[in-house]
C-alpha positions, 0 to 999 in steps of 0.5 A: 192409500191403505199402505200409507194408513198402515205405515202411519199406524205402525209409526204411531204404535212405535211412538206411543209404545216407546213412551212407556217406562219400567216404572209404569209397566206394572200399572198398565199390566194391571189395567190390561188384565181382565181380572182387574175389572172384577171390582168394577163389574161387581159395583155395576152389578150392585148398582143395577140391582139397587136401581132395577131389582132382581128381575130386571137385573137378571135380564140386564146381565143376560143382555150384557153377556150376549153383548160381550159375546157378540163384541168378542166374536166380531173381533175374532171374525175380523182377526181371522179375516184380516190376519194382521199380525200383532206387533209382537209377532211382526218380525219387522217391528218387534225389535222397535217396540217395548213388549211389556208382558212375556206372552204376546197373545194370539197371532192376529191383531185387528181389532182389539177385543179388550177395547171393544169389550171395555167400551161396550160395558162403559157405553151400555152402563153409561146409558143405563145410569145416565140419569142416576149417576152423573159422573159414572158415564165419564168415569166408565169411558175414561176406564175403557180408554185406559184399558184400550191404551194399555194394549198399545202400551204393552205392545200387543195392538196397533192404534187402529186395532184399538180405535176400531175396537172402541168403535165396535164396542160403542156401536154394539152397546148402543144397539143393545141398550136400545134393544133392552129398553124395547124388551123391558117396555114390551115384556117386563112391567 
């Protein structure tokens, strides 16, 4: 049964990855680059400061740092635990996909830290601002999904890697938001 799921995952990767065209490569390479999100992070920091003030903003930033560290390290734990090769390192399929960027990244694929981290940020800030900015959660989730899809588009992750990353990111963000609320209620007036 696991083999059947893996086979379907490979088929889906090949299909989705080969939908790409050179006209769109630049867009997806930009989106997958971690530095491209800096303006978004600065905007979220500004909104947090305006909404909560300096003291609470510093606490929120600390929670975000720990959230991303745990999300990222869970991804590494899974990668080195499962040792599933990235599509671009798998000799059986590397010639069937479009590898959009020159460097493939690390050896292992399961699961995508890009997907987990972007979804963690999207969900955490969606909870944080759900009552203040009605469209922000929708926009953040769309951003996280696009960043996640970019990993398939450029040929460095399988769809299951991305879906698992999205799940872990949302799961951890929910926990950290709940912990933040408890911390603020108990220790910050």
